[in-house]
Chimera marker file (.cmm) of the C-alpha trace (Angstrom):
<marker_set name="trace">
<marker id="1" x="3.544" y="111.410" z="-119.374" r="1" g="1" b="0" radius="0.5"/>
<marker id="2" x="0.799" y="112.012" z="-116.841" r="1" g="1" b="0" radius="0.5"/>
<marker id="3" x="0.956" y="111.901" z="-113.051" r="1" g="1" b="0" radius="0.5"/>
<marker id="4" x="-2.102" y="111.674" z="-110.817" r="1" g="1" b="0" radius="0.5"/>
<marker id="5" x="-2.448" y="111.452" z="-107.031" r="1" g="1" b="0" radius="0.5"/>
<marker id="6" x="-4.446" y="108.393" z="-105.970" r="1" g="1" b="0" radius="0.5"/>
<marker id="7" x="-5.300" y="110.079" z="-102.655" r="1" g="1" b="0" radius="0.5"/>
<marker id="8" x="-7.216" y="112.729" z="-104.635" r="1" g="1" b="0" radius="0.5"/>
<marker id="9" x="-9.384" y="109.953" z="-106.107" r="1" g="1" b="0" radius="0.5"/>
<marker id="10" x="-10.259" y="108.365" z="-102.758" r="1" g="1" b="0" radius="0.5"/>
<marker id="11" x="-13.596" y="110.126" z="-102.265" r="1" g="1" b="0" radius="0.5"/>
<marker id="12" x="-16.467" y="108.452" z="-100.420" r="1" g="1" b="0" radius="0.5"/>
<marker id="13" x="-20.220" y="109.056" z="-100.437" r="1" g="1" b="0" radius="0.5"/>
<marker id="14" x="-22.802" y="107.832" z="-97.955" r="1" g="1" b="0" radius="0.5"/>
<marker id="15" x="-25.310" y="107.493" z="-100.820" r="1" g="1" b="0" radius="0.5"/>
<marker id="16" x="-23.403" y="105.251" z="-103.236" r="1" g="1" b="0" radius="0.5"/>
<marker id="17" x="-19.976" y="104.004" z="-104.223" r="1" g="1" b="0" radius="0.5"/>
<marker id="18" x="-17.805" y="106.460" z="-106.148" r="1" g="1" b="0" radius="0.5"/>
<marker id="19" x="-15.715" y="105.857" z="-109.241" r="1" g="1" b="0" radius="0.5"/>
<marker id="20" x="-12.981" y="108.381" z="-110.009" r="1" g="1" b="0" radius="0.5"/>
<marker id="21" x="-11.232" y="108.142" z="-113.377" r="1" g="1" b="0" radius="0.5"/>
<marker id="22" x="-7.433" y="108.358" z="-113.392" r="1" g="1" b="0" radius="0.5"/>
<marker id="23" x="-6.517" y="107.513" z="-116.999" r="1" g="1" b="0" radius="0.5"/>
<marker id="24" x="-8.926" y="107.052" z="-119.905" r="1" g="1" b="0" radius="0.5"/>
<marker id="25" x="-6.849" y="106.146" z="-122.934" r="1" g="1" b="0" radius="0.5"/>
<marker id="26" x="-7.485" y="104.165" z="-126.112" r="1" g="1" b="0" radius="0.5"/>
<marker id="27" x="-5.833" y="100.998" z="-124.785" r="1" g="1" b="0" radius="0.5"/>
<marker id="28" x="-6.426" y="101.269" z="-121.046" r="1" g="1" b="0" radius="0.5"/>
<marker id="29" x="-8.977" y="102.581" z="-118.563" r="1" g="1" b="0" radius="0.5"/>
<marker id="30" x="-7.888" y="103.160" z="-114.959" r="1" g="1" b="0" radius="0.5"/>
<marker id="31" x="-9.930" y="104.385" z="-112.011" r="1" g="1" b="0" radius="0.5"/>
<marker id="32" x="-10.419" y="104.134" z="-108.253" r="1" g="1" b="0" radius="0.5"/>
<marker id="33" x="-13.571" y="102.576" z="-106.814" r="1" g="1" b="0" radius="0.5"/>
<marker id="34" x="-14.476" y="103.785" z="-103.326" r="1" g="1" b="0" radius="0.5"/>
<marker id="35" x="-16.927" y="101.985" z="-101.039" r="1" g="1" b="0" radius="0.5"/>
<marker id="36" x="-18.372" y="102.817" z="-97.651" r="1" g="1" b="0" radius="0.5"/>
<marker id="37" x="-19.197" y="99.706" z="-95.577" r="1" g="1" b="0" radius="0.5"/>
<marker id="38" x="-21.982" y="97.707" z="-97.217" r="1" g="1" b="0" radius="0.5"/>
<marker id="39" x="-21.590" y="99.290" z="-100.667" r="1" g="1" b="0" radius="0.5"/>
<marker id="40" x="-20.640" y="97.232" z="-103.714" r="1" g="1" b="0" radius="0.5"/>
<marker id="41" x="-21.021" y="96.491" z="-107.404" r="1" g="1" b="0" radius="0.5"/>
<marker id="42" x="-23.441" y="93.822" z="-108.680" r="1" g="1" b="0" radius="0.5"/>
<marker id="43" x="-22.344" y="90.777" z="-110.708" r="1" g="1" b="0" radius="0.5"/>
<marker id="44" x="-21.115" y="91.674" z="-114.192" r="1" g="1" b="0" radius="0.5"/>
<marker id="45" x="-18.214" y="91.137" z="-116.575" r="1" g="1" b="0" radius="0.5"/>
<marker id="46" x="-16.160" y="93.226" z="-118.959" r="1" g="1" b="0" radius="0.5"/>
<marker id="47" x="-16.478" y="91.084" z="-122.079" r="1" g="1" b="0" radius="0.5"/>
<marker id="48" x="-13.138" y="91.385" z="-123.910" r="1" g="1" b="0" radius="0.5"/>
<marker id="49" x="-11.266" y="93.399" z="-121.255" r="1" g="1" b="0" radius="0.5"/>
<marker id="50" x="-9.073" y="91.962" z="-118.527" r="1" g="1" b="0" radius="0.5"/>
<marker id="51" x="-9.628" y="93.425" z="-115.070" r="1" g="1" b="0" radius="0.5"/>
<marker id="52" x="-6.951" y="94.068" z="-112.478" r="1" g="1" b="0" radius="0.5"/>
<marker id="53" x="-7.947" y="95.243" z="-108.994" r="1" g="1" b="0" radius="0.5"/>
<marker id="54" x="-5.504" y="96.326" z="-106.286" r="1" g="1" b="0" radius="0.5"/>
<marker id="55" x="-7.079" y="96.810" z="-102.854" r="1" g="1" b="0" radius="0.5"/>
<marker id="56" x="-5.599" y="100.055" z="-101.515" r="1" g="1" b="0" radius="0.5"/>
<marker id="57" x="-7.423" y="100.189" z="-98.160" r="1" g="1" b="0" radius="0.5"/>
<marker id="58" x="-10.115" y="98.195" z="-96.430" r="1" g="1" b="0" radius="0.5"/>
<marker id="59" x="-11.452" y="94.715" z="-96.984" r="1" g="1" b="0" radius="0.5"/>
<marker id="60" x="-14.333" y="93.071" z="-98.696" r="1" g="1" b="0" radius="0.5"/>
<marker id="61" x="-15.725" y="90.155" z="-100.613" r="1" g="1" b="0" radius="0.5"/>
<marker id="62" x="-15.165" y="89.472" z="-104.297" r="1" g="1" b="0" radius="0.5"/>
<marker id="63" x="-17.209" y="86.770" z="-105.956" r="1" g="1" b="0" radius="0.5"/>
<marker id="64" x="-15.880" y="85.443" z="-109.261" r="1" g="1" b="0" radius="0.5"/>
<marker id="65" x="-17.942" y="82.942" z="-111.267" r="1" g="1" b="0" radius="0.5"/>
<marker id="66" x="-19.884" y="82.021" z="-108.116" r="1" g="1" b="0" radius="0.5"/>
<marker id="67" x="-16.892" y="81.557" z="-105.794" r="1" g="1" b="0" radius="0.5"/>
<marker id="68" x="-16.502" y="84.042" z="-102.950" r="1" g="1" b="0" radius="0.5"/>
<marker id="69" x="-13.067" y="85.350" z="-101.919" r="1" g="1" b="0" radius="0.5"/>
<marker id="70" x="-12.167" y="87.577" z="-98.983" r="1" g="1" b="0" radius="0.5"/>
<marker id="71" x="-9.926" y="90.412" z="-100.175" r="1" g="1" b="0" radius="0.5"/>
<marker id="72" x="-8.024" y="93.010" z="-98.185" r="1" g="1" b="0" radius="0.5"/>
<marker id="73" x="-5.432" y="95.783" z="-98.391" r="1" g="1" b="0" radius="0.5"/>
<marker id="74" x="-2.520" y="94.794" z="-100.593" r="1" g="1" b="0" radius="0.5"/>
<marker id="75" x="-4.325" y="92.072" z="-102.547" r="1" g="1" b="0" radius="0.5"/>
<marker id="76" x="-4.138" y="92.191" z="-106.348" r="1" g="1" b="0" radius="0.5"/>
<marker id="77" x="-6.771" y="90.327" z="-108.351" r="1" g="1" b="0" radius="0.5"/>
<marker id="78" x="-6.851" y="89.513" z="-112.082" r="1" g="1" b="0" radius="0.5"/>
<marker id="79" x="-10.097" y="88.535" z="-113.837" r="1" g="1" b="0" radius="0.5"/>
<marker id="80" x="-10.429" y="87.646" z="-117.494" r="1" g="1" b="0" radius="0.5"/>
<marker id="81" x="-13.134" y="89.460" z="-119.416" r="1" g="1" b="0" radius="0.5"/>
<marker id="82" x="-15.640" y="86.604" z="-119.491" r="1" g="1" b="0" radius="0.5"/>
<marker id="83" x="-15.496" y="85.985" z="-115.736" r="1" g="1" b="0" radius="0.5"/>
<marker id="84" x="-18.527" y="87.327" z="-113.856" r="1" g="1" b="0" radius="0.5"/>
<marker id="85" x="-17.597" y="89.156" z="-110.674" r="1" g="1" b="0" radius="0.5"/>
<marker id="86" x="-19.103" y="91.260" z="-107.912" r="1" g="1" b="0" radius="0.5"/>
<marker id="87" x="-17.382" y="93.280" z="-105.219" r="1" g="1" b="0" radius="0.5"/>
<marker id="88" x="-18.633" y="94.432" z="-101.819" r="1" g="1" b="0" radius="0.5"/>
<marker id="89" x="-17.137" y="96.195" z="-98.813" r="1" g="1" b="0" radius="0.5"/>
<marker id="90" x="-17.848" y="93.774" z="-95.970" r="1" g="1" b="0" radius="0.5"/>
<marker id="91" x="-15.627" y="95.556" z="-93.452" r="1" g="1" b="0" radius="0.5"/>
<marker id="92" x="-16.297" y="98.307" z="-90.932" r="1" g="1" b="0" radius="0.5"/>
<marker id="93" x="-14.040" y="100.855" z="-92.673" r="1" g="1" b="0" radius="0.5"/>
<marker id="94" x="-13.959" y="102.474" z="-96.106" r="1" g="1" b="0" radius="0.5"/>
<marker id="95" x="-12.495" y="100.419" z="-98.964" r="1" g="1" b="0" radius="0.5"/>
<marker id="96" x="-10.749" y="101.746" z="-102.085" r="1" g="1" b="0" radius="0.5"/>
<marker id="97" x="-9.592" y="99.729" z="-105.084" r="1" g="1" b="0" radius="0.5"/>
<marker id="98" x="-7.246" y="100.753" z="-107.911" r="1" g="1" b="0" radius="0.5"/>
<marker id="99" x="-8.769" y="99.275" z="-111.087" r="1" g="1" b="0" radius="0.5"/>
<marker id="100" x="-7.289" y="98.714" z="-114.552" r="1" g="1" b="0" radius="0.5"/>
<marker id="101" x="-9.315" y="97.560" z="-117.583" r="1" g="1" b="0" radius="0.5"/>
<marker id="102" x="-7.392" y="96.650" z="-120.719" r="1" g="1" b="0" radius="0.5"/>
<marker id="103" x="-8.228" y="97.041" z="-123.460" r="1" g="1" b="0" radius="0.5"/>
<marker id="104" x="-10.450" y="99.997" z="-122.657" r="1" g="1" b="0" radius="0.5"/>
<marker id="105" x="-14.043" y="98.719" z="-122.941" r="1" g="1" b="0" radius="0.5"/>
<marker id="106" x="-17.059" y="100.602" z="-124.185" r="1" g="1" b="0" radius="0.5"/>
<marker id="107" x="-17.465" y="104.280" z="-123.175" r="1" g="1" b="0" radius="0.5"/>
<marker id="108" x="-20.151" y="103.346" z="-120.631" r="1" g="1" b="0" radius="0.5"/>
<marker id="109" x="-17.390" y="102.209" z="-118.239" r="1" g="1" b="0" radius="0.5"/>
<marker id="110" x="-15.458" y="105.455" z="-118.704" r="1" g="1" b="0" radius="0.5"/>
<marker id="111" x="-17.909" y="107.593" z="-116.717" r="1" g="1" b="0" radius="0.5"/>
<marker id="112" x="-17.366" y="108.731" z="-113.162" r="1" g="1" b="0" radius="0.5"/>
<marker id="113" x="-19.898" y="108.004" z="-110.452" r="1" g="1" b="0" radius="0.5"/>
<link id1="1" id2="2" r="1" g="1" b="0" radius="0.2"/>
<link id1="2" id2="3" r="1" g="1" b="0" radius="0.2"/>
<link id1="3" id2="4" r="1" g="1" b="0" radius="0.2"/>
<link id1="4" id2="5" r="1" g="1" b="0" radius="0.2"/>
<link id1="5" id2="6" r="1" g="1" b="0" radius="0.2"/>
<link id1="6" id2="7" r="1" g="1" b="0" radius="0.2"/>
<link id1="7" id2="8" r="1" g="1" b="0" radius="0.2"/>
<link id1="8" id2="9" r="1" g="1" b="0" radius="0.2"/>
<link id1="9" id2="10" r="1" g="1" b="0" radius="0.2"/>
<link id1="10" id2="11" r="1" g="1" b="0" radius="0.2"/>
<link id1="11" id2="12" r="1" g="1" b="0" radius="0.2"/>
<link id1="12" id2="13" r="1" g="1" b="0" radius="0.2"/>
<link id1="13" id2="14" r="1" g="1" b="0" radius="0.2"/>
<link id1="14" id2="15" r="1" g="1" b="0" radius="0.2"/>
<link id1="15" id2="16" r="1" g="1" b="0" radius="0.2"/>
<link id1="16" id2="17" r="1" g="1" b="0" radius="0.2"/>
<link id1="17" id2="18" r="1" g="1" b="0" radius="0.2"/>
<link id1="18" id2="19" r="1" g="1" b="0" radius="0.2"/>
<link id1="19" id2="20" r="1" g="1" b="0" radius="0.2"/>
<link id1="20" id2="21" r="1" g="1" b="0" radius="0.2"/>
<link id1="21" id2="22" r="1" g="1" b="0" radius="0.2"/>
<link id1="22" id2="23" r="1" g="1" b="0" radius="0.2"/>
<link id1="23" id2="24" r="1" g="1" b="0" radius="0.2"/>
<link id1="24" id2="25" r="1" g="1" b="0" radius="0.2"/>
<link id1="25" id2="26" r="1" g="1" b="0" radius="0.2"/>
<link id1="26" id2="27" r="1" g="1" b="0" radius="0.2"/>
<link id1="27" id2="28" r="1" g="1" b="0" radius="0.2"/>
<link id1="28" id2="29" r="1" g="1" b="0" radius="0.2"/>
<link id1="29" id2="30" r="1" g="1" b="0" radius="0.2"/>
<link id1="30" id2="31" r="1" g="1" b="0" radius="0.2"/>
<link id1="31" id2="32" r="1" g="1" b="0" radius="0.2"/>
<link id1="32" id2="33" r="1" g="1" b="0" radius="0.2"/>
<link id1="33" id2="34" r="1" g="1" b="0" radius="0.2"/>
<link id1="34" id2="35" r="1" g="1" b="0" radius="0.2"/>
<link id1="35" id2="36" r="1" g="1" b="0" radius="0.2"/>
<link id1="36" id2="37" r="1" g="1" b="0" radius="0.2"/>
<link id1="37" id2="38" r="1" g="1" b="0" radius="0.2"/>
<link id1="38" id2="39" r="1" g="1" b="0" radius="0.2"/>
<link id1="39" id2="40" r="1" g="1" b="0" radius="0.2"/>
<link id1="40" id2="41" r="1" g="1" b="0" radius="0.2"/>
<link id1="41" id2="42" r="1" g="1" b="0" radius="0.2"/>
<link id1="42" id2="43" r="1" g="1" b="0" radius="0.2"/>
<link id1="43" id2="44" r="1" g="1" b="0" radius="0.2"/>
<link id1="44" id2="45" r="1" g="1" b="0" radius="0.2"/>
<link id1="45" id2="46" r="1" g="1" b="0" radius="0.2"/>
<link id1="46" id2="47" r="1" g="1" b="0" radius="0.2"/>
<link id1="47" id2="48" r="1" g="1" b="0" radius="0.2"/>
<link id1="48" id2="49" r="1" g="1" b="0" radius="0.2"/>
<link id1="49" id2="50" r="1" g="1" b="0" radius="0.2"/>
<link id1="50" id2="51" r="1" g="1" b="0" radius="0.2"/>
<link id1="51" id2="52" r="1" g="1" b="0" radius="0.2"/>
<link id1="52" id2="53" r="1" g="1" b="0" radius="0.2"/>
<link id1="53" id2="54" r="1" g="1" b="0" radius="0.2"/>
<link id1="54" id2="55" r="1" g="1" b="0" radius="0.2"/>
<link id1="55" id2="56" r="1" g="1" b="0" radius="0.2"/>
<link id1="56" id2="57" r="1" g="1" b="0" radius="0.2"/>
<link id1="57" id2="58" r="1" g="1" b="0" radius="0.2"/>
<link id1="58" id2="59" r="1" g="1" b="0" radius="0.2"/>
<link id1="59" id2="60" r="1" g="1" b="0" radius="0.2"/>
<link id1="60" id2="61" r="1" g="1" b="0" radius="0.2"/>
<link id1="61" id2="62" r="1" g="1" b="0" radius="0.2"/>
<link id1="62" id2="63" r="1" g="1" b="0" radius="0.2"/>
<link id1="63" id2="64" r="1" g="1" b="0" radius="0.2"/>
<link id1="64" id2="65" r="1" g="1" b="0" radius="0.2"/>
<link id1="65" id2="66" r="1" g="1" b="0" radius="0.2"/>
<link id1="66" id2="67" r="1" g="1" b="0" radius="0.2"/>
<link id1="67" id2="68" r="1" g="1" b="0" radius="0.2"/>
<link id1="68" id2="69" r="1" g="1" b="0" radius="0.2"/>
<link id1="69" id2="70" r="1" g="1" b="0" radius="0.2"/>
<link id1="70" id2="71" r="1" g="1" b="0" radius="0.2"/>
<link id1="71" id2="72" r="1" g="1" b="0" radius="0.2"/>
<link id1="72" id2="73" r="1" g="1" b="0" radius="0.2"/>
<link id1="73" id2="74" r="1" g="1" b="0" radius="0.2"/>
<link id1="74" id2="75" r="1" g="1" b="0" radius="0.2"/>
<link id1="75" id2="76" r="1" g="1" b="0" radius="0.2"/>
<link id1="76" id2="77" r="1" g="1" b="0" radius="0.2"/>
<link id1="77" id2="78" r="1" g="1" b="0" radius="0.2"/>
<link id1="78" id2="79" r="1" g="1" b="0" radius="0.2"/>
<link id1="79" id2="80" r="1" g="1" b="0" radius="0.2"/>
<link id1="80" id2="81" r="1" g="1" b="0" radius="0.2"/>
<link id1="81" id2="82" r="1" g="1" b="0" radius="0.2"/>
<link id1="82" id2="83" r="1" g="1" b="0" radius="0.2"/>
<link id1="83" id2="84" r="1" g="1" b="0" radius="0.2"/>
<link id1="84" id2="85" r="1" g="1" b="0" radius="0.2"/>
<link id1="85" id2="86" r="1" g="1" b="0" radius="0.2"/>
<link id1="86" id2="87" r="1" g="1" b="0" radius="0.2"/>
<link id1="87" id2="88" r="1" g="1" b="0" radius="0.2"/>
<link id1="88" id2="89" r="1" g="1" b="0" radius="0.2"/>
<link id1="89" id2="90" r="1" g="1" b="0" radius="0.2"/>
<link id1="90" id2="91" r="1" g="1" b="0" radius="0.2"/>
<link id1="91" id2="92" r="1" g="1" b="0" radius="0.2"/>
<link id1="92" id2="93" r="1" g="1" b="0" radius="0.2"/>
<link id1="93" id2="94" r="1" g="1" b="0" radius="0.2"/>
<link id1="94" id2="95" r="1" g="1" b="0" radius="0.2"/>
<link id1="95" id2="96" r="1" g="1" b="0" radius="0.2"/>
<link id1="96" id2="97" r="1" g="1" b="0" radius="0.2"/>
<link id1="97" id2="98" r="1" g="1" b="0" radius="0.2"/>
<link id1="98" id2="99" r="1" g="1" b="0" radius="0.2"/>
<link id1="99" id2="100" r="1" g="1" b="0" radius="0.2"/>
<link id1="100" id2="101" r="1" g="1" b="0" radius="0.2"/>
<link id1="101" id2="102" r="1" g="1" b="0" radius="0.2"/>
<link id1="102" id2="103" r="1" g="1" b="0" radius="0.2"/>
<link id1="103" id2="104" r="1" g="1" b="0" radius="0.2"/>
<link id1="104" id2="105" r="1" g="1" b="0" radius="0.2"/>
<link id1="105" id2="106" r="1" g="1" b="0" radius="0.2"/>
<link id1="106" id2="107" r="1" g="1" b="0" radius="0.2"/>
<link id1="107" id2="108" r="1" g="1" b="0" radius="0.2"/>
<link id1="108" id2="109" r="1" g="1" b="0" radius="0.2"/>
<link id1="109" id2="110" r="1" g="1" b="0" radius="0.2"/>
<link id1="110" id2="111" r="1" g="1" b="0" radius="0.2"/>
<link id1="111" id2="112" r="1" g="1" b="0" radius="0.2"/>
<link id1="112" id2="113" r="1" g="1" b="0" radius="0.2"/>
</marker_set>
């Protein structure tokens, strides 16, 4: 068993979004993405891995396969691996998202930013 504090992973940078790994296991990758207003991730997908995002604080815009959705604190989103998505903090406050990828994709996604 492992226990981590999400609050310790909610770290923001004026220069770029941050990604703080919580669990990096064979079958699952889990991390927190942290965005200052205006920061985001460009359109991409995770091939064979399902994506689950839980918005911890803040609000933003998530575009999935060309359709834009407003997301905010408390929302939980599920994307299948082939779906192309982007995520951006469109609010005036910091935004943090708890992210789960399963199965764990290639090692390139397992690096902190």
